[in-house]
N, C-alpha and C positions, 0 to 999 in steps of 0.2 A: 505494503498499500504504497503511495505517496499522496501525499497532501498541498496539492495551491492554494498557499495562502497568501489573498489580499492585502494589498496595501494599507485599509483601512486595521486591516490585528496587530498586522505592524505596524500606527502611528499612534493608537493603541498602545502598542508596550513598552515606547518608547519615550510614553510622555509616564510610564507606572503605571495605567486603569486603576482604578480604585478598584479593579472588578477579580477576587480572588484566585476565580475561576478560569479564569484567564489567560494570563502572565503565565497559569501553570500549565497552558493544556500548550501554546507554544513554547513552551520551555524542554517538554516531553518531544517533542518535535523536532525540537529541535539537537539536544542530547538522545536521538533517535536513528538521526539523520535520514524522516522520515519526509523533509519539506521538499518542497522547493522553490522553482520561483520562474519567472519568462523576463523579456523587453520592456513589454509595457509594464510592471507593477515599478520597474527596475526607473522607470520611467519616469516615475509614478515619484519617485520614493525621493532617488539619488539630490536630485534637486536643490528643493528645501537644502537636508544634507550636507549637503557642497554650501551653500550661503552661510550652516556654523563650522563649518569648517571642519565634523565627523570624519574626515576622513577613516579607523579603526575600520566604524558601523562600514565606511561604504564598499571596506577592503575585504571586510567577515560577509556581506551581498553580495558581493563579484566572486565569492566562491563558492555558492547557493548551485547547486544543479539547475540549467538554465533550460526552460522547458522551449521549443520553437514556436514564434506565435505563426503557423498559418494559416488564413486568412479565410475562410466559406461565404462570402458577401449574400451569395444567395439565401443562404443558408440560416444569416445575420441578421436576413430580411427576413426567410421564417420562419426565427426566434420571437423576433419585436414585434413584425404581427398576430402574434398568440396575446403576449404579456400584453400588448392593446386589450386583444379579444374579449381576453381574461379581467380588462378594467386596471395592467397597473400599467400606470401613466410612468414615463421620466425616466425610464430606463436610459441609460448612455452611450454608446456604439463604445468606446471603451467598454467595461461592466458586461458590456455581450459580449466582449471579444476573450474580456476573464472567460465568463463564462462556454465559450465556443472553446479553448488549448482546454479546462480541462476540462470537457468530452469528447473534443478527441482523442485526447490523449492516457480518456479512463482516470484523472485524478479527486478525486474527493479535495472542494473550496470549501475554506476555509475563514470565513470572513465575517465581521460588525453588523454589511449590509442589512436592516433586513427584504432590499428589490430580490436579492437571492433567498430567501428563503421562500418569496413567492411565488420565487420561478420556477424555485427545487417539485413545484406542488404542477407543476404543464410542460415542463418539459426534465427529461435526463438527464438531471443538475444533482449531483452528487451532494452535497456537506458531508463538512470535519462536524 
């Protein structure tokens, strides 16, 4: 099992989220070597870390296994259409790409964004 960790989880982790359950889950994935990332998630995380001069964290993030992002635009359109039909509005293209990346690579997705949970009820997205 590998888990694609969304930027929302990392941001909460870096901020020291008060929810004791969440850091433990990410720590477990780190310790067990189960987490993976992709270039889209890194592109969301690294710029603010660069501004804060967090070179060590950037270096550690870059050591994670990266899953290539191969976009199937027709599939994205299909997923977005399903979401809209089910009343799940305002799902951004980056999040659809992240969901697609998890689906196409048989990965669980770990996110704190509620719309992924809503989406998983209507598309084959497996959540951690």
